[in-house]
Backbone of each chain as ProteinMPNN parsed JSONL, in Angstrom:
{"seq_chain_A": "XXXXXXXXXXXXXXXXXXXXXXXXXXXXXXXXXXXXXXXXXXXXXXXXXXXXXXXXXXXXXXXXXXXXXXXXXXXXXXXXXXXXXXXXXXXXXXXXXXXXXXXXXXXXXXXXXXXXXXXXXXXXXXXXXXXXXXXXXXXX", "coords_chain_A": {"N_chain_A": [[102.307, 113.817, 80.579], [101.014, 114.822, 83.091], [100.505, 113.31, 86.294], [99.444, 114.078, 88.836], [99.767, 113.513, 92.43], [97.182, 112.912, 94.407], [95.26, 112.959, 97.685], [96.986, 112.238, 100.304], [96.346, 110.014, 101.989], [94.883, 108.554, 100.622], [96.435, 106.818, 99.053], [98.419, 103.753, 99.186], [100.464, 101.647, 99.929], [101.947, 97.977, 99.069], [104.291, 95.744, 100.318], [105.42, 93.13, 98.104], [106.325, 89.801, 97.955], [105.512, 87.744, 97.994], [102.9, 84.995, 96.524], [100.563, 85.42, 98.249], [100.529, 88.105, 98.779], [99.881, 89.437, 96.177], [97.237, 88.865, 96.129], [96.467, 90.825, 98.778], [97.715, 92.662, 97.272], [95.919, 93.575, 94.938], [93.775, 93.835, 96.217], [93.845, 96.197, 97.4], [93.955, 98.016, 95.216], [91.339, 97.777, 94.1], [89.851, 98.585, 96.479], [90.76, 101.081, 96.141], [90.053, 101.498, 93.404], [87.107, 101.218, 93.286], [86.436, 103.311, 95.279], [86.712, 105.591, 93.894], [84.57, 105.419, 92.034], [84.531, 103.829, 89.894], [83.574, 101.182, 87.76], [83.057, 97.736, 88.477], [83.836, 95.949, 86.254], [85.633, 97.657, 85.196], [86.708, 98.097, 87.567], [88.036, 95.728, 88.239], [89.321, 95.381, 85.658], [91.75, 96.714, 86.321], [92.427, 95.862, 89.102], [93.373, 92.998, 87.778], [95.488, 94.511, 86.384], [97.524, 95.368, 88.347], [98.066, 92.566, 89.615], [99.256, 91.31, 87.324], [101.645, 92.68, 87.418], [102.693, 92.532, 90.278], [102.475, 90.018, 89.936], [104.934, 89.586, 87.978], [106.725, 90.669, 89.749], [107.128, 88.964, 91.779], [108.02, 86.881, 90.064], [110.644, 87.576, 88.95], [112.289, 89.26, 90.527], [111.72, 88.969, 92.812], [111.124, 90.472, 95.044], [109.368, 93.373, 95.887], [108.016, 96.316, 95.343], [104.342, 97.386, 95.308], [103.018, 100.215, 94.923], [99.572, 102.148, 95.353], [97.406, 104.354, 94.362], [95.282, 107.475, 94.167], [95.143, 109.515, 92.055], [94.852, 112.969, 90.191], [94.48, 114.996, 87.321], [94.417, 117.87, 86.382], [90.898, 118.086, 85.445], [90.263, 115.547, 85.826], [89.902, 112.536, 87.45], [92.271, 109.469, 88.448], [93.104, 106.451, 88.981], [96.306, 105.44, 90.092], [99.21, 103.08, 89.648], [101.989, 102.097, 90.599], [104.822, 99.588, 90.262], [107.635, 98.482, 91.777], [110.657, 97.402, 92.101], [113.888, 95.885, 92.979], [115.433, 94.079, 91.648], [116.749, 92.281, 88.71], [116.287, 93.585, 86.516], [115.487, 94.513, 83.517], [117.074, 93.408, 79.98], [115.986, 93.815, 77.417], [113.962, 95.982, 76.832], [111.559, 97.015, 74.654], [111.887, 94.176, 73.567], [110.298, 92.831, 75.604], [108.08, 94.216, 75.873], [107.237, 93.168, 73.464], [103.999, 91.413, 72.287], [103.611, 87.811, 73.009], [105.873, 87.127, 73.7], [108.279, 85.89, 76.18], [109.86, 85.34, 79.029], [109.733, 83.404, 80.898], [107.48, 81.434, 80.348], [105.346, 81.765, 80.65], [102.041, 83.267, 78.824], [102.896, 85.345, 77.777], [101.856, 88.22, 77.677], [101.988, 89.203, 79.289], [102.972, 91.86, 80.004], [102.454, 93.635, 77.586], [99.518, 93.256, 77.265], [99.293, 94.696, 79.681], [99.602, 97.216, 79.119], [97.61, 97.358, 77.865], [95.383, 97.58, 78.484], [95.253, 99.131, 80.476], [95.505, 103.231, 80.766], [97.688, 104.88, 80.649], [101.336, 104.035, 80.383], [104.384, 103.775, 81.69], [107.819, 102.33, 81.227], [110.845, 101.82, 83.419], [113.601, 100.786, 83.387], [116.863, 99.472, 84.825], [119.453, 97.466, 84.681], [120.574, 95.358, 86.292], [119.606, 96.518, 88.689], [117.032, 97.159, 88.851], [113.577, 97.627, 88.334], [111.142, 100.019, 87.605], [107.683, 100.264, 86.954], [105.214, 102.59, 86.02], [101.664, 102.65, 86.228], [98.17, 104.067, 85.023], [95.012, 104.543, 85.417], [92.39, 106.63, 84.081], [89.28, 107.536, 85.087], [86.265, 107.832, 83.695]], "CA_chain_A": [[100.953, 113.338, 81.547], [101.543, 115.178, 84.309], [99.819, 113.105, 86.949], [99.438, 114.824, 90.266], [99.203, 112.651, 93.314], [95.936, 113.684, 95.45], [95.526, 112.902, 99.057], [98.117, 111.263, 101.083], [95.465, 109.197, 102.474], [94.705, 107.425, 99.306], [97.821, 105.6, 98.797], [98.275, 102.877, 99.43], [101.875, 100.695, 99.408], [102.381, 96.612, 99.179], [105.399, 94.985, 99.978], [105.405, 92.214, 97.377], [107.224, 88.997, 97.925], [105.166, 86.016, 98.038], [101.717, 84.835, 96.145], [99.526, 85.991, 99.134], [100.733, 89.164, 98.976], [99.698, 89.504, 95.531], [95.751, 89.356, 96.851], [96.964, 91.834, 99.142], [97.734, 94.22, 96.409], [94.647, 93.523, 94.144], [92.79, 94.285, 97.372], [94.106, 97.534, 97.759], [93.56, 98.524, 93.857], [90.272, 97.357, 94.055], [89.426, 99.332, 96.862], [90.571, 102.729, 95.471], [89.239, 101.949, 92.5], [85.703, 101.515, 93.907], [86.041, 104.565, 95.767], [86.998, 106.784, 92.641], [83.471, 105.119, 91.398], [84.972, 102.664, 89.027], [82.492, 100.025, 87.365], [83.007, 96.686, 88.746], [84.513, 95.797, 85.167], [86.974, 98.632, 86.092], [87.759, 98.11, 88.848], [88.791, 94.065, 87.529], [90.573, 95.328, 84.838], [92.825, 97.743, 87.75], [93.082, 94.595, 89.837], [94.139, 92.378, 87.006], [96.495, 94.953, 85.913], [97.801, 95.134, 89.628], [98.191, 91.487, 89.522], [100.361, 90.682, 86.789], [103.088, 93.081, 87.877], [103.282, 91.805, 91.3], [103.337, 88.381, 89.278], [106.048, 89.698, 87.645], [107.884, 91.124, 90.559], [107.727, 87.621, 92.586], [108.598, 86.021, 89.274], [111.899, 88.0, 88.19], [113.018, 90.234, 91.3], [111.52, 87.906, 93.645], [110.401, 90.792, 95.823], [109.341, 94.711, 95.668], [106.244, 97.064, 96.475], [103.412, 98.084, 94.815], [102.228, 101.784, 95.605], [98.382, 102.485, 94.424], [97.067, 105.869, 94.781], [94.235, 108.332, 93.359], [95.742, 110.889, 91.211], [93.796, 114.169, 89.333], [95.321, 115.749, 86.704], [93.041, 118.628, 85.948], [89.511, 117.379, 86.516], [91.037, 114.047, 85.484], [90.626, 111.928, 88.33], [92.013, 108.167, 88.253], [94.061, 105.535, 90.082], [97.851, 105.101, 89.442], [99.811, 102.01, 90.52], [103.761, 101.737, 90.842], [105.139, 98.199, 90.779], [109.164, 98.778, 91.997], [111.909, 96.043, 92.668], [115.558, 96.125, 92.466], [115.634, 92.845, 91.166], [117.835, 92.003, 87.64], [115.793, 94.475, 85.497], [115.162, 94.144, 81.705], [117.511, 93.463, 79.032], [115.71, 94.527, 76.327], [112.467, 96.706, 77.165], [111.007, 96.349, 73.238], [111.813, 92.772, 73.705], [109.551, 92.442, 76.923], [106.976, 94.437, 75.816], [106.462, 92.695, 72.473], [103.222, 90.426, 71.837], [104.032, 86.59, 72.595], [107.688, 86.933, 74.002], [107.8, 85.191, 77.413], [111.343, 84.058, 79.828], [109.172, 82.749, 81.803], [107.399, 80.138, 79.986], [104.281, 82.186, 80.64], [101.891, 83.701, 77.902], [104.002, 86.465, 77.131], [101.268, 88.9, 77.297], [101.488, 90.243, 80.441], [103.528, 93.756, 80.069], [101.307, 93.81, 76.778], [98.325, 93.21, 78.108], [98.478, 95.653, 81.071], [99.5, 98.39, 78.345], [95.984, 97.784, 76.472], [94.024, 98.159, 79.714], [95.349, 100.502, 81.456], [95.473, 104.159, 79.878], [99.225, 105.042, 80.938], [101.996, 103.112, 80.887], [105.54, 103.99, 81.459], [108.708, 101.677, 82.512], [112.167, 102.294, 83.438], [114.589, 99.582, 83.94], [118.641, 99.438, 84.704], [119.732, 96.31, 84.342], [121.363, 95.089, 87.481], [119.42, 97.643, 89.867], [115.522, 97.074, 88.855], [112.688, 97.837, 87.129], [110.018, 100.226, 88.356], [106.231, 100.139, 86.184], [103.778, 103.232, 86.356], [100.668, 102.892, 85.094], [97.682, 104.912, 85.331], [93.493, 104.567, 84.392], [91.763, 107.271, 84.773], [87.793, 108.018, 85.308], [85.432, 108.074, 82.548]], "C_chain_A": [[101.722, 113.807, 82.858], [100.351, 114.757, 85.597], [100.413, 113.55, 88.439], [99.023, 113.675, 91.425], [98.281, 113.74, 94.438], [96.019, 113.215, 96.967], [95.886, 111.526, 99.374], [97.401, 109.88, 101.561], [94.879, 107.899, 101.677], [95.45, 106.801, 98.873], [98.191, 104.908, 100.165], [99.708, 101.871, 99.357], [101.813, 99.074, 100.653], [103.116, 96.204, 98.938], [105.101, 93.425, 99.247], [106.317, 91.19, 97.797], [106.437, 87.266, 97.951], [103.471, 86.079, 97.255], [100.417, 85.599, 96.692], [99.558, 87.402, 99.132], [100.053, 90.385, 97.069], [97.919, 89.644, 95.431], [95.804, 90.69, 97.834], [96.52, 93.358, 98.317], [96.461, 94.457, 95.532], [93.835, 93.629, 95.255], [92.412, 95.639, 97.14], [94.04, 98.41, 96.452], [92.337, 98.385, 93.721], [89.341, 98.549, 95.256], [89.149, 100.848, 96.241], [89.913, 102.927, 94.138], [87.607, 102.076, 92.701], [85.632, 102.758, 94.337], [86.078, 106.108, 95.059], [85.824, 106.206, 91.645], [83.929, 103.969, 90.214], [83.906, 101.748, 89.103], [83.168, 99.075, 87.672], [84.551, 96.049, 87.868], [86.028, 96.444, 85.393], [87.497, 98.427, 86.479], [88.684, 96.475, 88.815], [89.971, 94.287, 86.862], [92.388, 96.153, 85.765], [93.34, 96.364, 88.344], [93.883, 93.629, 89.321], [95.38, 92.951, 86.808], [97.575, 94.523, 86.95], [98.812, 93.543, 89.676], [99.484, 90.622, 88.921], [101.427, 91.413, 87.062], [103.521, 93.028, 89.011], [103.205, 90.541, 90.747], [104.708, 88.431, 88.517], [107.246, 89.958, 88.527], [107.997, 90.46, 91.103], [108.483, 87.418, 91.736], [110.351, 86.288, 89.223], [112.824, 88.545, 89.144], [112.699, 89.59, 92.903], [110.945, 88.999, 95.016], [110.72, 92.423, 95.765], [108.344, 95.449, 96.263], [105.357, 97.184, 95.54], [102.765, 99.256, 95.396], [100.876, 101.756, 94.823], [97.787, 103.809, 94.812], [95.962, 106.463, 93.906], [95.161, 109.413, 93.335], [94.276, 111.332, 90.596], [94.864, 114.882, 88.504], [94.372, 116.584, 85.626], [92.016, 118.152, 86.769], [89.622, 115.951, 86.247], [90.684, 113.418, 86.742], [91.303, 110.376, 88.054], [93.13, 107.685, 89.444], [95.27, 105.438, 89.14], [98.686, 103.928, 90.398], [101.636, 102.194, 89.808], [103.808, 100.814, 91.164], [106.727, 99.46, 90.898], [109.79, 97.685, 92.29], [113.098, 96.504, 92.359], [116.345, 95.099, 92.248], [116.649, 93.16, 89.498], [117.704, 93.033, 86.585], [116.27, 93.924, 84.397], [115.791, 94.018, 80.792], [117.142, 94.843, 78.027], [113.91, 94.873, 76.606], [111.478, 96.077, 75.83], [110.736, 94.831, 73.551], [110.457, 92.145, 74.477], [107.813, 93.016, 76.402], [106.081, 93.907, 74.277], [105.105, 91.307, 72.845], [103.94, 88.837, 71.927], [105.292, 86.412, 73.248], [107.438, 86.903, 75.925], [109.355, 84.968, 78.039], [111.002, 83.286, 80.854], [108.273, 81.913, 81.468], [105.626, 80.74, 80.359], [103.568, 82.606, 79.002], [102.096, 84.201, 77.002], [103.039, 87.639, 76.237], [101.419, 89.672, 78.306], [101.82, 91.867, 80.918], [102.726, 94.571, 78.708], [100.131, 94.465, 76.772], [98.082, 94.394, 79.129], [98.302, 96.692, 80.363], [97.855, 98.83, 77.904], [95.373, 98.213, 77.834], [94.152, 98.977, 80.39], [95.606, 102.241, 80.049], [96.883, 104.918, 79.652], [100.324, 104.465, 81.246], [103.25, 103.768, 80.95], [106.479, 102.911, 82.353], [109.584, 102.085, 82.124], [112.345, 101.545, 83.974], [116.198, 99.747, 83.673], [118.598, 97.924, 85.032], [120.909, 96.032, 85.464], [120.942, 96.03, 88.876], [117.691, 97.912, 90.038], [115.147, 97.446, 87.717], [111.695, 99.117, 87.776], [108.663, 100.644, 86.707], [105.192, 101.179, 86.605], [102.987, 103.176, 85.123], [99.246, 103.19, 85.697], [96.381, 104.106, 84.345], [92.597, 105.463, 84.765], [89.994, 106.962, 84.652], [87.251, 108.235, 84.14], [84.681, 108.947, 82.615]], "O_chain_A": [[102.691, 113.32, 83.439], [99.468, 115.555, 85.911], [101.522, 113.372, 88.943], [97.999, 113.011, 91.269], [98.554, 114.802, 94.999], [97.18, 113.138, 97.37], [95.517, 110.391, 99.07], [97.967, 108.792, 101.461], [94.568, 106.754, 102.004], [95.028, 105.975, 98.064], [98.255, 105.171, 101.366], [99.745, 101.298, 98.268], [101.728, 98.898, 101.868], [103.341, 95.958, 97.753], [104.532, 92.588, 99.949], [107.392, 91.709, 98.098], [106.854, 86.108, 97.926], [102.834, 87.123, 97.391], [99.542, 86.171, 96.042], [98.532, 87.962, 99.515], [99.904, 91.602, 96.964], [97.408, 90.486, 94.692], [95.058, 91.614, 97.51], [95.781, 94.335, 98.439], [96.022, 95.605, 95.469], [92.714, 93.336, 94.838], [91.336, 96.158, 96.843], [94.075, 99.623, 96.654], [92.022, 99.193, 92.848], [88.365, 99.206, 94.894], [88.14, 101.503, 95.975], [89.388, 103.959, 93.72], [86.985, 103.036, 92.245], [84.754, 103.454, 93.827], [85.699, 107.22, 95.426], [85.999, 106.449, 90.451], [82.981, 103.259, 89.878], [83.334, 101.465, 90.156], [84.289, 99.232, 87.189], [85.676, 95.793, 88.298], [87.117, 95.933, 85.654], [88.708, 98.377, 86.266], [89.785, 96.268, 89.326], [91.105, 93.85, 87.062], [93.603, 95.995, 85.648], [94.442, 95.871, 88.103], [94.889, 93.244, 89.917], [96.385, 92.257, 86.961], [98.383, 93.624, 86.715], [100.04, 93.511, 89.758], [100.274, 89.821, 89.42], [102.451, 90.739, 86.956], [104.688, 93.389, 89.165], [104.085, 89.806, 91.195], [105.468, 87.465, 88.452], [108.409, 89.643, 88.275], [109.128, 90.569, 91.576], [109.672, 87.584, 92.007], [111.175, 85.395, 89.415], [114.028, 88.465, 88.9], [113.388, 89.773, 93.906], [110.377, 88.445, 95.957], [111.865, 92.859, 95.643], [107.884, 95.307, 97.396], [105.977, 96.97, 94.498], [101.993, 99.151, 96.35], [100.942, 101.365, 93.658], [97.916, 104.073, 96.007], [95.743, 105.867, 92.851], [95.752, 110.016, 94.23], [93.204, 110.739, 90.472], [95.938, 115.277, 88.958], [93.83, 116.241, 84.575], [91.952, 117.889, 87.969], [88.692, 115.267, 86.675], [91.473, 113.938, 87.53], [90.643, 109.901, 87.13], [93.713, 108.269, 90.358], [95.3, 105.377, 87.911], [98.742, 103.949, 91.627], [102.085, 102.376, 88.676], [103.178, 100.505, 92.175], [106.907, 100.589, 90.441], [109.095, 96.896, 92.931], [113.323, 97.417, 91.565], [117.55, 95.018, 92.49], [117.161, 94.263, 89.304], [118.639, 93.383, 85.864], [117.178, 93.105, 84.259], [115.168, 94.714, 79.991], [117.548, 95.994, 77.866], [112.951, 94.103, 76.557], [110.832, 95.03, 75.883], [109.62, 94.351, 73.747], [109.757, 91.223, 74.056], [106.741, 92.424, 76.529], [104.9, 94.09, 73.982], [105.371, 90.379, 73.609], [104.758, 88.55, 71.053], [105.706, 85.253, 73.256], [106.731, 87.599, 76.655], [110.066, 84.286, 77.301], [111.749, 82.624, 81.575], [107.987, 81.294, 82.493], [104.739, 79.892, 80.259], [104.262, 82.383, 78.01], [101.817, 83.977, 75.824], [103.109, 87.976, 75.055], [101.004, 90.831, 78.269], [101.301, 92.67, 81.694], [102.439, 95.768, 78.718], [99.762, 95.6, 76.473], [96.997, 94.926, 79.365], [97.266, 97.339, 80.513], [97.223, 99.87, 77.718], [94.913, 99.343, 77.997], [93.252, 99.606, 80.947], [95.804, 102.186, 78.836], [97.141, 105.484, 78.59], [100.484, 104.276, 82.452], [103.298, 104.583, 80.028], [106.288, 102.591, 83.526], [109.718, 102.624, 81.026], [111.693, 101.226, 84.968], [116.698, 100.07, 82.596], [117.67, 97.372, 85.624], [122.033, 96.527, 85.378], [121.677, 96.23, 89.843], [117.14, 98.565, 90.923], [115.7, 97.604, 86.629], [111.605, 98.828, 88.969], [108.985, 101.222, 85.669], [104.338, 100.851, 87.428], [103.162, 103.388, 83.923], [98.998, 102.674, 86.787], [96.444, 103.474, 83.291], [91.934, 105.215, 85.772], [89.654, 105.982, 83.989], [87.913, 108.986, 83.424], [83.942, 109.201, 81.664]]}, "seq_chain_B": "XXXXXXXXXXXXXXXXXXXXXXXXXXXXXXXXXXXXXXXXXXXXXXXXXXXXXXXXXXXXXXXXXXXXXXXXXXXXXXXXXXXXXXXXXXX", "coords_chain_B": {"N_chain_B": [[95.608, 65.237, 89.472], [96.264, 62.616, 90.771], [94.557, 61.849, 91.522], [92.87, 61.406, 88.961], [93.097, 58.876, 87.936], [93.427, 57.365, 89.925], [90.722, 56.986, 90.775], [89.773, 56.591, 88.375], [88.707, 58.395, 86.895], [86.67, 60.105, 84.574], [86.001, 62.79, 84.18], [86.275, 66.017, 84.702], [86.158, 69.013, 86.808], [86.619, 71.999, 87.419], [86.048, 74.644, 89.512], [85.692, 78.022, 89.474], [84.883, 80.047, 90.335], [84.962, 81.418, 92.453], [87.005, 83.84, 92.114], [88.153, 86.816, 91.436], [89.924, 87.664, 89.792], [91.748, 86.771, 86.909], [94.297, 86.396, 86.032], [97.214, 86.48, 83.434], [99.312, 84.451, 83.996], [97.555, 82.999, 86.437], [95.707, 81.992, 84.338], [97.057, 80.378, 82.554], [97.596, 78.614, 84.223], [95.742, 77.227, 84.636], [94.796, 76.443, 81.995], [97.056, 74.644, 81.538], [96.808, 72.643, 83.596], [94.086, 71.747, 82.876], [94.978, 70.857, 79.984], [96.885, 68.81, 81.18], [95.842, 66.785, 82.033], [93.468, 66.145, 80.247], [95.488, 64.386, 78.95], [95.761, 62.407, 80.721], [93.367, 61.035, 80.277], [90.827, 61.979, 80.635], [88.41, 64.298, 80.213], [88.242, 68.355, 81.06], [86.202, 70.672, 82.107], [85.737, 73.961, 82.597], [84.564, 76.382, 85.242], [82.436, 79.142, 85.906], [83.539, 81.386, 85.582], [83.376, 84.779, 86.357], [81.878, 87.413, 85.085], [82.783, 89.922, 84.606], [85.438, 89.087, 85.2], [86.058, 87.725, 82.888], [85.413, 89.683, 81.343], [87.859, 90.923, 81.64], [89.583, 89.214, 81.35], [89.788, 88.551, 78.384], [90.573, 91.475, 77.107], [92.93, 91.495, 78.197], [93.93, 89.774, 76.474], [94.079, 87.403, 76.984], [93.796, 83.723, 76.002], [92.012, 80.437, 76.014], [92.865, 78.319, 74.745], [91.13, 75.359, 73.386], [89.954, 74.377, 75.569], [87.344, 73.508, 77.664], [84.942, 75.479, 78.557], [82.416, 76.414, 80.958], [79.057, 78.105, 82.029], [78.264, 77.037, 84.622], [78.191, 75.05, 87.7], [76.194, 73.46, 87.083], [76.113, 73.697, 85.063], [78.399, 72.547, 83.876], [78.602, 70.251, 84.526], [76.386, 69.04, 83.146], [77.931, 69.314, 80.114], [79.903, 67.496, 81.158], [78.536, 65.045, 81.309], [77.545, 64.971, 78.822], [80.179, 64.826, 77.123], [81.367, 62.283, 78.354], [81.002, 58.702, 78.338], [79.413, 57.219, 80.031], [78.937, 58.8, 81.685], [80.333, 58.985, 83.945], [81.576, 60.761, 86.811], [83.854, 62.973, 88.423], [85.151, 64.941, 91.236]], "CA_chain_B": [[96.336, 64.575, 89.096], [96.847, 61.141, 90.755], [92.726, 61.103, 91.719], [92.455, 61.001, 87.94], [94.485, 57.543, 87.956], [92.541, 56.307, 91.201], [89.303, 57.477, 90.552], [89.371, 55.933, 86.852], [87.991, 59.884, 86.453], [86.544, 61.0, 83.165], [85.806, 64.248, 83.951], [87.423, 66.932, 85.972], [85.116, 70.519, 86.931], [87.178, 73.408, 87.456], [85.813, 76.191, 89.445], [86.415, 79.398, 89.572], [83.878, 81.129, 90.619], [85.641, 82.903, 93.755], [87.919, 84.459, 91.882], [88.291, 87.936, 91.303], [90.993, 88.037, 88.917], [92.6, 85.655, 86.223], [95.442, 87.092, 85.246], [97.878, 85.534, 82.691], [99.877, 83.155, 85.34], [96.692, 81.776, 86.666], [94.811, 81.262, 83.144], [98.094, 79.531, 82.445], [97.74, 77.288, 85.106], [94.165, 76.338, 84.557], [94.857, 75.621, 80.768], [98.008, 73.881, 81.762], [95.748, 71.995, 84.448], [93.551, 70.727, 81.436], [95.664, 69.575, 79.277], [97.472, 67.576, 81.638], [93.993, 65.883, 82.458], [93.499, 65.768, 79.024], [96.534, 63.69, 78.558], [95.669, 61.287, 81.47], [92.415, 60.659, 79.916], [89.902, 62.98, 81.404], [87.932, 65.958, 79.674], [88.34, 69.191, 82.491], [85.898, 72.25, 81.875], [86.363, 75.487, 83.741], [83.099, 76.699, 85.202], [82.288, 80.059, 87.232], [84.276, 82.421, 85.201], [82.857, 85.847, 86.556], [81.784, 88.352, 83.491], [83.855, 90.935, 84.43], [86.962, 88.515, 84.853], [85.972, 86.823, 81.32], [85.805, 90.866, 80.511], [89.262, 91.808, 82.188], [90.515, 88.202, 80.41], [89.738, 89.214, 76.959], [90.785, 92.438, 77.17], [94.379, 91.438, 78.749], [95.026, 88.953, 75.587], [94.373, 86.099, 76.931], [93.421, 82.683, 74.999], [92.105, 79.389, 76.497], [92.205, 77.173, 73.419], [90.961, 74.024, 73.495], [90.014, 74.632, 76.803], [86.189, 73.647, 77.519], [84.276, 76.468, 79.464], [80.701, 76.355, 81.062], [78.638, 78.498, 83.022], [78.338, 77.22, 86.505], [78.835, 73.655, 87.874], [75.533, 72.745, 86.753], [76.061, 73.215, 83.408], [79.624, 72.062, 83.745], [78.216, 68.953, 85.162], [75.781, 68.859, 81.76], [78.55, 69.415, 79.147], [80.55, 66.197, 81.109], [77.895, 64.259, 80.774], [77.684, 64.41, 77.121], [81.203, 64.119, 77.019], [81.685, 61.09, 78.819], [79.607, 57.751, 77.33], [78.597, 56.86, 81.07], [78.507, 60.253, 82.982], [80.94, 58.611, 85.219], [81.806, 62.003, 87.853], [84.833, 63.316, 89.499], [85.63, 65.86, 91.048]], "C_chain_B": [[96.349, 63.12, 89.418], [95.097, 60.448, 90.901], [92.454, 60.896, 90.229], [92.977, 59.929, 87.548], [93.657, 56.675, 88.6], [91.226, 56.399, 91.147], [88.891, 57.193, 89.376], [88.599, 57.597, 86.634], [87.364, 60.174, 84.642], [85.921, 62.133, 82.606], [85.983, 65.015, 84.824], [86.152, 68.503, 85.875], [86.073, 71.167, 87.912], [86.753, 74.63, 88.313], [85.79, 76.874, 89.925], [85.99, 80.447, 89.77], [83.986, 82.427, 92.027], [86.775, 83.261, 93.215], [87.987, 85.597, 91.68], [89.083, 88.118, 90.347], [91.737, 86.838, 88.666], [93.277, 86.57, 85.665], [96.388, 85.763, 84.381], [98.387, 84.509, 83.353], [99.03, 82.397, 85.622], [95.743, 81.164, 85.331], [95.753, 79.938, 82.326], [98.181, 78.023, 83.353], [96.516, 76.495, 85.088], [94.526, 75.686, 83.554], [96.145, 74.885, 81.07], [97.389, 72.403, 82.511], [95.003, 70.712, 83.137], [93.912, 70.457, 80.564], [96.419, 68.42, 79.803], [96.088, 66.432, 82.182], [93.609, 65.787, 81.615], [94.267, 64.282, 78.775], [96.436, 62.268, 79.571], [94.073, 60.863, 81.048], [91.104, 60.967, 79.998], [89.873, 63.98, 80.585], [87.654, 67.227, 81.172], [87.513, 70.47, 81.483], [85.941, 72.764, 83.263], [84.737, 76.314, 83.812], [83.409, 78.313, 86.208], [83.054, 81.464, 86.859], [83.353, 83.802, 85.407], [82.251, 86.889, 85.258], [82.897, 89.698, 83.442], [85.445, 90.205, 84.217], [87.163, 88.355, 83.353], [85.898, 88.66, 80.39], [87.449, 90.978, 80.354], [90.244, 90.545, 81.096], [91.129, 88.346, 78.654], [90.158, 90.702, 76.472], [92.616, 92.455, 77.911], [94.923, 90.452, 77.627], [94.922, 87.251, 75.819], [93.166, 85.307, 76.682], [92.853, 81.583, 75.819], [91.257, 78.779, 75.989], [92.767, 76.07, 73.795], [90.726, 73.554, 75.204], [87.936, 74.885, 77.289], [85.827, 74.828, 78.897], [82.72, 76.268, 80.221], [80.17, 77.821, 82.543], [79.044, 78.576, 84.737], [78.51, 75.621, 86.535], [77.313, 73.187, 86.993], [75.078, 72.4, 85.296], [77.394, 72.628, 83.008], [79.575, 70.21, 83.617], [77.376, 67.537, 83.582], [76.647, 68.252, 81.144], [79.095, 67.834, 79.247], [79.654, 64.94, 80.48], [77.622, 63.485, 79.772], [78.82, 63.74, 76.392], [81.875, 62.145, 77.071], [80.074, 60.246, 78.829], [78.907, 57.211, 79.057], [78.316, 57.902, 81.805], [78.943, 59.81, 84.206], [81.469, 60.576, 85.915], [83.123, 62.321, 88.474], [84.912, 64.836, 89.788], [87.068, 66.589, 91.712]], "O_chain_B": [[96.437, 62.335, 88.474], [94.588, 59.361, 90.628], [91.609, 60.008, 90.116], [93.489, 60.1, 86.441], [93.219, 55.602, 88.186], [90.652, 55.48, 91.732], [87.716, 57.443, 89.103], [87.638, 57.482, 85.873], [88.129, 60.451, 83.718], [85.515, 62.472, 81.494], [85.807, 64.585, 85.964], [85.488, 68.801, 84.882], [86.208, 70.806, 89.081], [87.097, 75.716, 87.848], [85.859, 76.703, 91.142], [86.445, 81.564, 89.523], [83.497, 83.505, 92.367], [87.755, 82.98, 93.904], [86.83, 85.39, 92.047], [88.793, 89.215, 89.868], [92.232, 86.067, 89.488], [92.866, 87.438, 84.895], [96.315, 84.551, 84.58], [97.733, 83.473, 83.233], [99.178, 81.206, 85.351], [95.183, 80.069, 85.357], [95.334, 78.939, 81.74], [98.636, 76.895, 83.165], [96.366, 75.333, 85.466], [94.691, 74.474, 83.692], [96.018, 74.029, 80.195], [97.525, 71.288, 82.009], [95.242, 69.567, 82.751], [93.228, 69.623, 79.971], [96.615, 67.358, 79.213], [95.942, 65.316, 82.681], [92.817, 64.869, 81.825], [93.672, 63.251, 78.463], [96.966, 61.212, 79.227], [93.626, 60.13, 81.93], [90.254, 60.26, 79.457], [90.873, 64.571, 80.178], [86.954, 66.923, 82.139], [87.979, 71.03, 80.49], [86.086, 72.333, 84.407], [84.014, 76.695, 82.891], [84.348, 78.507, 86.98], [83.162, 82.422, 87.625], [82.504, 83.935, 84.525], [82.758, 86.413, 84.242], [83.548, 90.209, 82.531], [86.331, 90.553, 83.437], [88.144, 88.732, 82.712], [86.214, 88.853, 79.216], [88.107, 91.083, 79.319], [91.198, 90.798, 80.361], [92.202, 88.284, 78.054], [89.979, 90.949, 75.279], [93.289, 93.481, 78.013], [96.127, 90.196, 77.633], [95.393, 86.288, 75.213], [92.001, 85.648, 76.89], [93.421, 81.787, 76.891], [90.057, 78.543, 76.128], [93.863, 75.701, 74.216], [91.241, 72.62, 75.818], [87.338, 75.96, 77.266], [86.433, 74.887, 79.966], [81.91, 75.788, 79.427], [80.766, 78.226, 83.541], [79.586, 79.325, 85.55], [78.907, 74.997, 85.552], [77.564, 72.388, 86.09], [74.359, 71.611, 84.683], [77.527, 72.224, 81.853], [80.179, 69.351, 82.976], [77.521, 66.369, 83.22], [76.688, 67.022, 81.187], [79.023, 67.015, 78.33], [79.918, 64.166, 79.561], [77.484, 62.276, 79.587], [78.833, 62.802, 75.595], [82.426, 61.318, 76.343], [78.908, 60.567, 79.059], [77.744, 56.811, 79.028], [77.38, 57.853, 82.603], [78.379, 60.008, 85.282], [81.629, 61.46, 85.073], [83.34, 61.467, 89.333], [84.796, 65.744, 88.965], [87.434, 67.697, 91.322]]}, "name": "protein", "num_of_chains": 2, "seq": "XXXXXXXXXXXXXXXXXXXXXXXXXXXXXXXXXXXXXXXXXXXXXXXXXXXXXXXXXXXXXXXXXXXXXXXXXXXXXXXXXXXXXXXXXXXXXXXXXXXXXXXXXXXXXXXXXXXXXXXXXXXXXXXXXXXXXXXXXXXXXXXXXXXXXXXXXXXXXXXXXXXXXXXXXXXXXXXXXXXXXXXXXXXXXXXXXXXXXXXXXXXXXXXXXXXXXXXXXXXXXXXXXXXXXXX"}
């Protein structure tokens, strides 16, 4: 998955520390998704994925950032989202990716749900150092 | 929640028309609200879930078990009319 970031002007970084920031991050994602020609449904999927990741940052790490950018890989174009925080990290990634598992009293569908609605999903986490989740949705 | 008591409400409509995203947290909040209102003796109906929001919710795996939904405010009121004997309404 060699996603190459394209034009730097099509990249936005949103600091995330409160629920209000979720709205900003979602909007930036939606703007880029629409720029790329995604349908309203696809743009909503992207906005929903951003919302889940930003919500995780606020609940588990308190603060972090969401970076949205347009990327290309050969002729494919897509939207890439990186959610980064320096929070407590995830102790057991397999467990966190399991449907129905939650430590916050949520539905436990956040991460597995995000993985399902995106085309690419990568997670890197160091306990005590933070978590980075990278997701991509390609234009069909 | 306290209004359900002070107004002796039989029905509550939650209008989410303005929401462009209902992620798992927001959905859970809405569902929990409906459960709490039910414990207070009133019915809740969620109205105005936009088509693309519904699509994303299903893709994400969200279920709103035992929570009534209706297309819009009008359908929500009709639903509550049928559910509450005297058609008492409260928003």
